[in-house]
N, CA, C and O of each residue as an XYZ file, in Angstrom:
300
protein
N      19.149    -71.736   -253.754
C      19.482    -72.401   -252.494
C      17.995    -72.508   -251.831
O      17.211    -71.560   -251.860
N      17.717    -73.653   -251.284
C      16.405    -73.821   -250.560
C      16.850    -74.055   -248.906
O      17.697    -74.834   -248.469
N      16.205    -73.354   -248.353
C      16.491    -73.901   -246.827
C      16.016    -75.464   -246.871
O      15.486    -76.152   -247.743
N      16.514    -75.749   -245.329
C      16.301    -77.000   -245.171
C      14.907    -77.065   -243.995
O      14.822    -76.455   -242.929
N      14.157    -77.777   -244.459
C      12.776    -77.609   -243.399
C      12.935    -78.238   -242.219
O      12.164    -77.865   -241.335
N      13.751    -79.129   -241.928
C      14.123    -79.765   -240.625
C      14.785    -78.296   -239.766
O      14.587    -77.967   -238.596
N      15.425    -77.760   -240.580
C      16.516    -77.150   -239.598
C      15.684    -75.614   -239.187
O      15.790    -75.151   -238.051
N      14.965    -75.007   -240.133
C      13.949    -74.007   -239.869
C      13.064    -74.371   -238.936
O      12.678    -73.447   -238.219
N      12.597    -75.491   -238.713
C      11.711    -76.054   -237.747
C      12.407    -76.179   -236.654
O      11.804    -75.710   -235.688
N      13.369    -76.592   -236.421
C      14.353    -76.317   -235.123
C      14.575    -75.056   -234.457
O      14.604    -74.841   -233.245
N      14.779    -73.976   -235.748
C      14.844    -72.856   -235.574
C      13.978    -72.273   -235.049
O      14.174    -71.474   -234.134
N      12.847    -72.557   -235.527
C      11.289    -71.902   -235.088
C      10.989    -72.021   -233.587
O      10.333    -71.282   -232.853
N      11.677    -73.201   -233.329
C      11.174    -73.680   -231.775
C      12.395    -73.740   -230.619
O      12.220    -74.234   -229.505
N      13.401    -73.271   -230.983
C      14.419    -72.805   -230.275
C      14.399    -71.950   -229.310
O      14.374    -70.768   -229.652
N      14.402    -72.209   -228.104
C      14.325    -71.131   -226.914
C      15.895    -70.899   -226.435
O      16.851    -71.667   -226.552
N      15.841    -69.816   -225.961
C      16.929    -69.070   -225.295
C      17.035    -69.633   -223.670
O      16.227    -69.575   -222.743
N      18.427    -70.208   -223.776
C      18.374    -71.082   -222.251
C      18.663    -70.225   -221.210
O      18.591    -70.781   -220.113
N      19.067    -68.673   -221.176
C      19.980    -67.936   -220.239
C      19.403    -66.488   -220.444
O      18.783    -66.170   -221.459
N      19.634    -65.717   -219.495
C      19.376    -64.438   -219.789
C      18.382    -63.753   -219.571
O      17.449    -64.277   -218.963
N      18.299    -62.548   -219.950
C      17.159    -61.521   -219.671
C      15.854    -62.453   -220.941
O      14.668    -62.493   -220.616
N      16.205    -62.933   -221.938
C      15.225    -63.567   -222.683
C      15.047    -65.115   -222.466
O      14.619    -65.813   -223.385
N      15.398    -65.674   -221.176
C      15.483    -67.315   -221.039
C      13.963    -67.739   -221.438
O      12.981    -67.029   -221.218
N      13.940    -68.765   -221.937
C      12.799    -69.218   -222.386
C      11.817    -68.824   -223.702
O      10.813    -69.417   -224.098
N      12.490    -67.564   -224.260
C      11.341    -67.161   -225.320
C      12.180    -67.735   -226.692
O      13.395    -67.884   -226.818
N      11.322    -67.946   -227.464
C      11.694    -68.132   -228.806
C      12.445    -67.576   -229.447
O      11.963    -66.521   -229.858
N      13.931    -67.834   -229.923
C      14.624    -66.872   -230.833
C      14.196    -65.764   -231.328
O      14.553    -64.598   -231.161
N      13.129    -66.405   -232.162
C      12.533    -65.401   -233.134
C      11.839    -64.163   -232.346
O      11.756    -63.074   -232.916
N      11.474    -64.294   -231.379
C      10.884    -63.379   -230.550
C      11.614    -62.285   -229.763
O      11.194    -61.244   -229.257
N      13.005    -62.914   -229.823
C      13.935    -62.101   -229.201
C      14.178    -60.819   -229.990
O      14.443    -61.052   -231.169
N      14.155    -59.321   -229.605
C      14.831    -58.465   -230.448
C      15.543    -58.555   -231.144
O      16.207    -59.566   -230.916
N      15.961    -57.887   -232.234
C      17.119    -57.662   -233.212
C      18.252    -56.941   -232.363
O      19.450    -57.206   -232.451
N      17.780    -56.145   -231.664
C      19.149    -55.450   -231.068
C      20.239    -56.337   -230.188
O      21.448    -56.166   -230.034
N      19.153    -57.567   -229.561
C      20.047    -58.424   -228.862
C      21.152    -59.210   -229.544
O      22.262    -59.455   -229.072
N      20.602    -59.621   -230.909
C      21.674    -60.269   -231.530
C      22.615    -59.107   -232.293
O      23.780    -59.407   -232.553
N      22.223    -58.088   -232.567
C      23.370    -57.169   -233.121
C      24.409    -56.709   -231.514
O      25.451    -56.082   -231.703
N      24.128    -56.968   -230.493
C      24.806    -57.005   -229.597
C      25.922    -58.183   -229.519
O      27.135    -58.036   -229.373
N      25.176    -59.413   -229.657
C      26.034    -60.518   -229.675
C      27.060    -60.752   -230.849
O      28.128    -61.363   -230.827
N      26.380    -60.037   -231.965
C      27.147    -60.237   -233.450
C      28.681    -58.931   -233.074
O      29.750    -59.121   -233.654
N      28.580    -58.166   -232.446
C      29.610    -57.092   -232.026
C      30.629    -57.725   -230.676
O      31.814    -57.396   -230.624
N      30.034    -58.622   -229.659
C      30.936    -59.122   -228.770
C      31.238    -60.519   -229.118
O      32.293    -61.009   -228.714
N      30.449    -61.182   -229.798
C      30.598    -62.630   -229.899
C      29.558    -63.618   -229.496
O      29.279    -63.765   -228.306
N      28.929    -64.351   -230.509
C      28.183    -65.521   -229.994
C      28.378    -66.604   -229.277
O      29.512    -67.009   -229.531
N      27.854    -67.282   -228.510
C      27.999    -68.413   -227.624
C      28.736    -69.654   -228.543
O      28.482    -69.801   -229.739
N      29.516    -70.365   -227.923
C      30.102    -71.471   -228.837
C      28.519    -72.590   -228.653
O      27.539    -72.562   -227.908
N      28.970    -73.458   -229.744
C      27.983    -74.550   -229.901
C      26.688    -74.429   -230.792
O      26.614    -73.640   -231.734
N      25.690    -75.267   -230.418
C      24.751    -75.267   -231.114
C      23.751    -73.736   -231.055
O      23.314    -73.213   -232.080
N      23.541    -73.242   -229.809
C      22.977    -72.151   -229.477
C      23.984    -70.772   -230.404
O      23.409    -69.929   -231.093
N      25.047    -70.795   -230.277
C      25.604    -69.681   -231.029
C      25.485    -69.805   -232.648
O      25.500    -68.793   -233.348
N      25.364    -71.112   -233.197
C      24.715    -71.288   -234.822
C      23.387    -70.919   -234.791
O      23.004    -70.154   -235.677
N      22.506    -71.349   -233.857
C      21.281    -70.771   -234.029
C      21.020    -69.308   -233.890
O      20.203    -68.776   -234.642
N      21.614    -68.667   -233.042
C      21.908    -67.355   -232.812
C      22.395    -66.425   -234.053
O      21.850    -65.390   -234.435
N      23.479    -67.006   -234.554
C      23.906    -66.575   -235.981
C      22.820    -66.538   -236.944
O      22.733    -65.538   -237.657
N      22.060    -67.389   -237.057
C      21.381    -67.967   -238.246
C      20.059    -66.621   -237.950
O      19.708    -65.793   -238.790
N      19.599    -66.733   -236.716
C      18.473    -65.694   -236.291
C      18.974    -64.317   -236.572
O      18.177    -63.590   -237.167
N      20.182    -63.795   -236.250
C      20.631    -62.596   -236.646
C      20.699    -62.331   -238.095
O      20.877    -61.190   -238.522
N      20.549    -63.458   -238.932
C      20.822    -63.079   -240.379
C      19.518    -62.821   -240.769
O      19.156    -61.874   -241.467
N      18.731    -63.810   -240.233
C      16.814    -63.686   -240.777
C      16.390    -62.379   -240.147
O      15.789    -61.659   -240.943
N      16.541    -61.872   -238.923
C      16.353    -60.688   -238.529
C      16.948    -59.389   -239.235
O      16.201    -58.477   -239.589
N      18.258    -59.350   -239.413
C      18.795    -58.380   -240.230
C      18.039    -57.996   -241.585
O      17.753    -56.875   -242.007
N      17.770    -59.412   -242.214
C      16.849    -59.320   -243.723
C      15.641    -59.228   -243.587
O      14.944    -59.010   -244.578
N      15.093    -59.367   -242.354
C      13.564    -58.846   -242.322
C      12.810    -60.317   -242.496
O      11.634    -60.415   -242.846
N      13.452    -61.155   -242.273
C      12.385    -62.466   -243.022
C      12.024    -63.446   -241.728
O      12.050    -64.676   -241.783
N      11.650    -62.587   -240.438
C      11.021    -63.364   -239.349
C       9.715    -63.773   -239.959
O       9.362    -64.860   -239.500
N       8.994    -63.350   -240.711
C       7.883    -63.876   -240.904
C       7.930    -65.248   -241.860
O       6.880    -65.808   -242.175
N       8.950    -65.635   -242.201
C       9.485    -67.071   -242.690
C       9.458    -68.019   -241.558
O       8.928    -69.118   -241.723
N      10.092    -67.625   -240.178
C       9.717    -68.514   -239.146
C       8.596    -68.505   -238.416
O       8.291    -69.490   -237.744
N       7.755    -67.273   -238.455
C       6.471    -67.483   -238.112
C       5.822    -68.088   -238.885
O       4.860    -68.598   -238.311
N       5.855    -68.316   -239.994
C       4.906    -69.202   -240.962
C       5.446    -70.650   -240.718
O       4.713    -71.626   -240.874
N       6.509    -70.737   -240.403
C       6.993    -72.235   -239.920
C       6.326    -72.833   -238.858
O       5.887    -73.982   -238.925
N       6.203    -71.947   -237.650
C       5.540    -72.104   -236.358
C       4.021    -72.126   -236.763
O       3.448    -73.001   -236.114
N       3.172    -71.457   -237.618
C       1.819    -71.620   -237.580
C       1.741    -73.120   -238.577
O       0.980    -74.016   -238.212
N       2.490    -73.267   -239.694
C       2.050    -74.493   -240.430
C       2.382    -75.671   -239.524
O       1.693    -76.684   -239.642
N       3.431    -75.639   -238.573
C       3.535    -76.958   -237.850
C       3.931    -76.673   -236.152
O       5.018    -76.606   -235.577
N       2.577    -76.548   -235.687
C       2.380    -76.153   -234.207
C       3.057    -77.017   -233.330
O       3.019    -78.225   -233.564
N       3.630    -76.616   -232.421
C       4.417    -77.429   -231.567
C       3.379    -77.958   -230.389
O       3.788    -78.696   -229.492
């Protein structure tokens, strides 16, 4: 299965809209934050979907994939 480039690009530049990490790219938020949300429940909607995806990426040590996307396609 191949990742969707458009989805990866959107995930690479999606920013947290609230809380302690407001304005930070999701990839730059520490893994423990996603673990907490995994236990308590992710937000509804698009943000929740993006956070779940980032949780999986971080748990599997694949952050470099997102950093490569950011490097290859600067904003």
